[in-house]
C-alpha positions as CSV (number, residue, x, y, z in Angstrom):
1,X,51.0,137.5,107.1
2,X,49.3,140.7,107.2
3,X,46.7,142.2,109.6
4,X,44.0,140.9,107.1
5,X,45.6,137.4,107.4
6,X,45.7,137.6,111.2
7,X,42.1,138.2,111.6
8,X,40.6,136.9,108.6
9,X,40.0,133.3,110.6
10,X,38.3,134.3,113.6
11,X,35.1,132.5,114.5
12,X,32.3,135.1,114.5
13,X,33.8,138.0,112.8
14,X,32.5,139.1,109.5
15,X,34.3,140.1,106.5
16,X,33.1,143.9,107.3
17,X,35.0,143.6,110.4
18,X,38.2,142.4,108.8
19,X,38.1,145.0,106.4
20,X,37.8,147.4,109.4
21,X,40.7,145.8,111.3
22,X,43.1,146.2,108.2
23,X,41.9,149.9,107.6
24,X,42.4,150.7,111.3
25,X,45.7,148.9,111.4
26,X,46.9,151.0,108.8
27,X,45.9,154.6,109.8
28,X,45.3,154.2,113.8
29,X,48.5,152.3,114.8
30,X,49.2,153.0,118.6
31,X,52.4,152.3,120.1
32,X,52.3,151.6,123.9
33,X,54.5,154.7,125.4
34,X,57.5,153.4,127.0
35,X,56.8,156.0,129.7
36,X,54.1,153.4,131.1
37,X,56.3,150.5,131.2
38,X,57.4,151.4,134.6
39,X,53.9,151.8,136.0
40,X,52.9,148.8,134.4
41,X,55.7,146.6,135.9
42,X,53.8,146.3,139.2
43,X,50.3,145.3,138.0
44,X,52.2,142.7,135.6
45,X,54.1,141.3,138.3
46,X,51.0,141.0,140.9
47,X,48.6,139.8,137.8
48,X,51.2,136.9,137.0
49,X,49.5,135.4,140.0
50,X,46.2,135.5,139.2
51,X,45.9,134.4,135.5
52,X,42.8,132.5,135.9
53,X,42.6,129.1,134.4
54,X,39.6,127.1,133.9
55,X,41.2,123.8,135.2
56,X,43.4,125.2,138.4
57,X,46.7,124.1,138.9
58,X,47.2,123.3,135.0
59,X,50.1,125.1,133.9
60,X,50.9,123.6,130.2
61,X,47.5,123.4,128.0
62,X,47.2,120.7,125.5
63,X,46.3,122.4,122.2
64,X,43.3,121.1,120.5
65,X,43.7,121.2,116.7
66,X,40.8,120.0,114.4
67,X,41.2,119.1,110.7
68,X,37.7,119.6,109.2
69,X,36.4,120.0,105.4
70,X,38.3,123.1,104.4
71,X,39.3,124.2,107.7
72,X,41.7,123.9,110.6
73,X,40.7,125.3,114.1
74,X,42.6,125.8,116.8
75,X,40.1,125.9,120.0
76,X,41.0,128.3,122.7
77,X,39.5,126.4,125.7
78,X,42.2,126.6,128.2
79,X,40.7,129.2,130.6
80,X,40.9,133.1,130.4
81,X,43.2,135.9,130.9
82,X,42.7,138.6,133.5
83,X,44.7,141.8,132.0
84,X,46.0,144.3,134.5
85,X,43.6,146.8,135.1
86,X,45.6,149.7,133.6
87,X,45.9,147.6,130.6
88,X,42.0,147.5,130.3
89,X,42.0,151.1,130.8
90,X,44.4,151.6,128.1
91,X,42.4,149.4,125.9
92,X,39.2,151.2,126.4
93,X,40.5,154.5,125.8
94,X,41.7,153.4,122.5
95,X,38.5,152.0,121.3
96,X,35.9,154.1,119.7
97,X,31.9,153.4,119.6
98,X,31.9,151.8,116.3
99,X,34.9,149.4,116.3
100,X,34.9,145.7,117.5
101,X,38.7,145.8,118.2
102,X,41.7,148.1,120.2
103,X,44.9,147.9,118.1
104,X,48.3,148.2,119.6
105,X,52.1,148.1,118.5
106,X,55.0,146.8,120.4
107,X,58.7,147.2,119.7
108,X,60.0,144.6,121.8
109,X,58.5,141.4,123.6
110,X,59.6,143.1,126.9
111,X,57.2,145.8,126.3
112,X,54.2,143.1,125.2
113,X,55.0,141.0,128.4
114,X,54.6,144.2,130.5
115,X,51.5,145.3,128.9
116,X,49.4,142.1,128.9
117,X,50.8,141.0,131.9
118,X,52.0,137.4,131.0
119,X,55.1,135.7,130.1
120,X,56.5,135.2,126.7
121,X,57.1,131.4,126.2
122,X,59.4,130.3,123.8
123,X,62.7,128.3,123.1
124,X,66.1,129.8,122.7
125,X,67.3,131.8,119.6
126,X,64.1,132.8,118.4
127,X,64.2,136.4,117.4
128,X,61.3,138.8,116.3
129,X,62.2,140.8,113.6
130,X,59.1,142.8,113.3
131,X,56.7,145.0,115.5
132,X,54.4,143.1,117.6
133,X,51.1,143.8,116.2
134,X,48.2,143.1,118.5
135,X,44.2,143.5,118.5
136,X,42.1,143.0,121.4
137,X,38.5,142.1,120.4
138,X,35.3,142.8,122.2
139,X,31.8,141.3,121.9
140,X,30.5,144.3,120.5
141,X,31.3,148.1,119.8
142,X,31.8,150.5,122.7
143,X,34.5,151.6,124.7
144,X,33.2,149.7,127.7
145,X,32.2,146.5,125.8
146,X,33.3,143.2,127.4
147,X,36.6,142.4,126.0
148,X,36.7,139.0,124.3
149,X,39.9,137.7,123.0
150,X,43.5,138.8,122.5
151,X,45.7,138.0,119.3
152,X,49.2,139.2,119.0
153,X,51.5,138.7,115.8
154,X,55.1,138.7,115.1
155,X,57.5,137.7,112.2
156,X,60.3,135.8,113.7
157,X,63.4,134.2,113.0
158,X,65.4,131.0,114.3
159,X,69.2,130.4,114.7
160,X,71.0,127.5,115.3
161,X,72.8,127.3,118.7
162,X,75.6,129.2,119.5
163,X,75.9,130.7,115.8
164,X,74.8,133.2,113.7
165,X,73.3,130.4,111.0
166,X,69.4,131.0,110.4
167,X,67.6,127.8,110.2
168,X,64.2,129.3,109.3
169,X,61.9,132.6,108.9
170,X,58.1,132.2,110.1
171,X,55.5,133.8,112.1
172,X,54.1,133.5,115.6
173,X,50.7,134.2,116.7
174,X,49.2,134.3,120.2
175,X,45.7,134.1,121.4
176,X,44.5,134.2,124.8
177,X,40.3,134.5,125.7
178,X,39.5,137.2,128.1
179,X,36.2,136.1,129.7
180,X,34.9,132.8,130.6
181,X,32.3,132.7,127.2
182,X,35.3,133.1,125.1
183,X,37.3,130.6,126.6
184,X,34.5,128.1,126.1
185,X,33.5,129.2,122.6
186,X,36.5,130.9,121.0
187,X,38.5,129.2,118.3
188,X,41.0,130.6,115.6
189,X,40.1,128.9,112.0
190,X,42.3,128.7,109.3
191,X,40.5,128.2,106.0
192,X,41.8,125.6,103.6
193,X,41.1,126.0,99.9
194,X,40.5,123.0,97.4
195,X,44.0,123.4,96.3
196,X,45.2,122.9,99.6
197,X,45.4,119.9,102.5
198,X,45.7,120.0,106.3
199,X,46.9,117.0,108.3
200,X,48.3,116.6,111.7
201,X,51.9,115.5,111.9
202,X,52.3,114.4,115.6
203,X,50.4,115.0,118.9
204,X,53.0,114.5,121.8
205,X,54.1,115.6,125.2
206,X,57.8,116.6,125.6
207,X,60.2,114.8,128.2
208,X,59.2,117.6,130.5
209,X,55.9,117.1,130.2
210,X,54.5,119.6,127.8
211,X,52.2,118.7,125.3
212,X,52.4,120.0,121.6
213,X,50.8,119.7,118.0
214,X,52.7,119.9,114.8
215,X,50.2,120.2,111.8
216,X,51.2,120.4,107.9
217,X,49.4,122.4,105.4
218,X,50.2,121.3,101.7
219,X,49.6,123.5,98.6
220,X,48.5,120.9,95.9
221,X,48.8,123.4,93.2
222,X,52.7,124.0,94.5
223,X,53.9,120.1,95.2
224,X,57.3,121.7,96.3
225,X,55.8,123.7,99.2
226,X,54.3,123.3,102.5
227,X,54.1,125.1,105.6
228,X,54.4,123.4,109.0
229,X,52.8,124.8,112.3
230,X,53.7,124.1,115.9
231,X,51.3,124.6,118.5
232,X,51.4,124.9,122.3
233,X,50.0,126.6,125.1
234,X,50.9,127.8,128.6
235,X,47.8,128.4,131.0
236,X,45.2,130.6,129.4
237,X,47.5,131.8,126.5
238,X,48.0,129.5,122.9
239,X,50.8,130.0,120.6
240,X,50.6,129.2,116.9
241,X,54.4,129.0,115.2
242,X,54.0,128.8,111.4
243,X,57.1,128.0,109.2
244,X,56.9,127.6,105.0
245,X,59.0,124.8,103.9
246,X,60.2,123.3,100.8
247,X,59.0,119.5,100.6
248,X,62.1,117.1,101.4
249,X,64.9,117.8,103.3
250,X,64.2,121.3,104.2
251,X,60.6,120.2,105.4
252,X,62.7,117.5,107.2
253,X,65.0,119.7,108.7
254,X,62.2,122.3,109.8
255,X,60.0,119.6,111.3
256,X,62.8,118.0,113.5
257,X,63.6,121.8,114.5
258,X,60.1,122.1,115.6
259,X,60.3,119.1,117.8
260,X,63.3,120.5,119.3
261,X,61.6,123.7,119.8
262,X,59.1,122.2,121.8
263,X,61.3,120.1,123.8
264,X,63.0,123.2,125.0
265,X,60.1,125.6,125.6
266,X,60.5,127.9,128.7
267,X,59.4,131.2,130.2
268,X,61.7,133.6,128.7
269,X,63.6,136.5,130.7
270,X,61.8,139.7,130.2
271,X,64.7,141.8,128.9
């Protein structure tokens, strides 16, 4: 998944903005300096206590995934995230008057969690193997325009517990609305072509009380492959984990492992 794929499906963003996103990602990748890490840690710890959620007291959000004609949509309606003030200023400083998005790159999950002031919620034995590409959208161009939605994307691989055996490779995209309006109206819409079909395989809640959804997108022109997608949410942050599979035994194994992944979700150590 490239930057264009990452941004292509966001509602209310036209194709010129998608092209802008990909061009900017190629020429203006800005890494968050490691020297800022110590300064941001205090702000991150403080903001963990004040993530704003529409329904107070809700820790795990129920992902809403809708299958429509030619679309699969994830609603971003679980409240909104309040970023650390220094993070907001860093985002503003990296924007220009003619762009809607602010782009950043992170080397590690630890740097990502410190910058945005949120925990990383995952399961064990999931390892990112790429930079973490991120974009923060605003309602309009301009350095002080209201921030709207944060998206982060990383390539990941999953290993069997206690071994070096890789079970699968996939990608993870993380979304967080940054204001009340975005929380009410924001969504991530994936376009489904005429040669593809989508279905919800399971909507369930784990034994620990974590709701999750698994969907399947089949490429009708290639009856031997499909994509399986796991959705879950923690407070105002929603996760999409996508894995390609071959129809049959491989698909069944990955599906079972995504269920196991959901059953073992936890806030990962920040190290």
